[in-house]
N, C-alpha and C positions, 0 to 999 in steps of 0.2 A: 651044494648050497647055491642058491641063486641070488645074485646081487642086483639091485635096481639102482640105476643112476638117473638123476634128473636130466631131461632132454636139454641139450645145449642150445642156448639162444643164438640165433643168427642175427646179430645186431645190424649187419650190413644190409640184410634183406629189409629190416625195419626202416632203415634210413632210405633205402630205395623207394619204399612205399610212401614215406613221408615226402620225399622230394617230388614224386609223381603227383601227389596230392597238391603240392604247391603249383605245379604246372597247370593242373586243372583249374585251380583258383585264378591264376593269371590269365588263362584263356577265356574264362568266364568274364573277367574284368574287361578284356578287349571286346567280347561279345556284347556286353551291356552298353559300352560306349558306341557300338555300331547299331544298337537297337534299344534306345531308351524307352520305347513304348512298352517293352517287356521287362522293365526295370524290376518290378516286384517279383516276377518269377525267377529271373536270373539272380537277383539279390539273395533270394532264399537258397539257391544252389551254392552261392559263394559262402553263405553262412554255414551250410552243411560241411563245406570243405574246411572252414575254420574250426568247427566243432570236431571234425575228424582229425584235424591236425593236433588239437588239444589232447584228444584221446590217445593218439599215437605217441605224443611226447610223454604223457603220463605213463603209458605202457613201457616205453623205453627206460624211463627213470626207475620204475618199479622193478623191471627185470635187472637193471644195473645193481640195484640194492640187494638183489637176491643171488647175483652171480659172483662167485668167488674169483674166478679167473676170466678176464675179458681179453678180446683179441688185440686191443690197443688200450692205452691209458684210460682209466675210468673217467678222469676229468675231461679228456678230449671228447669222449663219447657224450658226456653230459652237455658240454658246451655246444657240440654239433647239433644235438637234439633241440636245444633251446633256440639256437639261431635259425635253424630251418623253420621252426614254429613261428619265430618272429616275422618271417617273410609272409606267411599266409595270414597272420594276424593283421599286418599292415595293409595287405590287399583287401581284407574284409573291411577294415576301418575306412579305406578309400571308398569302396562301394557303398558303405553305409552312409557316407556323406551325401551321396546322390539323393538318397531318400530324405535325410534330415534337412538338406538345403532345397529340396524340391527342384532339383536341376532337371531340365527337360531336353536340353540340347548340348551335346558335347562340344568341346573346342578341339580344333585340329591338333593343338599342342598336347592335350590330354591323350588323344588317340595315339599320337606318335610315342609319347612316353610309355603308355601301356604296352604297345607293341614291342618296344625295346626291352621293357621289363619281362614280358613273356619270353623273349629270346634269351634273356639272362637266366631265367629259371630253367629253361631247357638245357643250357650249358651246365648249370649247377647240378642238375640231375645226372648228366653225363659224367661229371667229375665224381659224384658220389658212387656211381656204378664202377668207374675206373678204380676207385679206391678199393671197392669190394673185390675186384679182380686182380688187385695188386699191380695194376698198370700205372706205376707211380709217375712215369714220364708223361703219360696222358693226363693224369691229375694236374700236374703242373701246367701243362699247355691249356687245359680248360680253365684253370684259375687265372692265367694271364688273360684269356679271352673274357672272363667275367670282369676283371679289372678294367679292361678296355671298354666293355659295354657300360660299366658303371660310370666311367669318365664321359662317355657319350651322353648318358642320361643327365649327368651333372651339368654338362654344357647346355643341353636342351632346357634344363630346369632354369639356369641362369638367363638364357635368352628369352624364355617364356615369361619370367618375372619382369624383365625389362618391358616387354610388350604389354603385359598385364597392367602395369602401373601407368600405362598411357590411357587406360579406360577411364571414362568419366563417372561411371556408376560405382560408388564405394562398396555397395553390397555385393556386386558382381566380383569385385576384387577380393573381398574377404572370403567369399565362398570358394572361389577357384584357387586362391592361394593355398588354402588348407588342403584341397584335393591334390595339388601339385606337390605339396610337402610330403604327403603320404606316399605318393608315387616315388619320390626321390628317396624317402626313408626305406621303402621296400627294396630299392636298388642297393642302398647302403648295406642292408641286412644280407643281401646276396653276397656282397663283397666280404662281409664278416664271415660267412660260411666258407668262402674261398680261402680266407686267411687261416681259418682253423684247419682246413684240408691241407694247405701248404705246410703248416706246422707239423701236422701228423706225418706227412711224407718225409720231411726233414729228419724225423725221428726214426722212421722205419725203412727208408729207401736204402 
């Protein structure tokens, strides 16, 4: 008699794919700030990343609901999926503001924050891969690096606001303040991912 068993879901592969999608979105954010003339084209590409992130998140949650035994706690997997998706959602929200506000020229501060954010997403992806490979000490090291990068973005954000409020044009202030807030929030979401990864390591290391 032949028995058939459902194929086991590799959740870590799904998280790897999701984190790489975030890197793509972050790199496109940097690209659009370096080439605002192609805002419409690059913005559409970021939107596709955001849609793909939503699809991946829904797929992970659907598979979680159908899987009896998971490699780590179901609640941790769910939280990790949601927080990774938050990062790409915030990146898209930032890029969307360029179109909504009809921004034509980036500020040096926005470029700097976007580059730091891209670096943070790259480290976040490395941490997710290290978790998959059960290299828990590397996960912790990457999480420390993410926290350090988040602190740098926080400092840059505060310094940027000080400079921004020296501007005479209130409309300029309103528009760019919102953009900076989304960049800072995306960085915070990366740190949330790191916190979840650290909690998982503490359970299973």
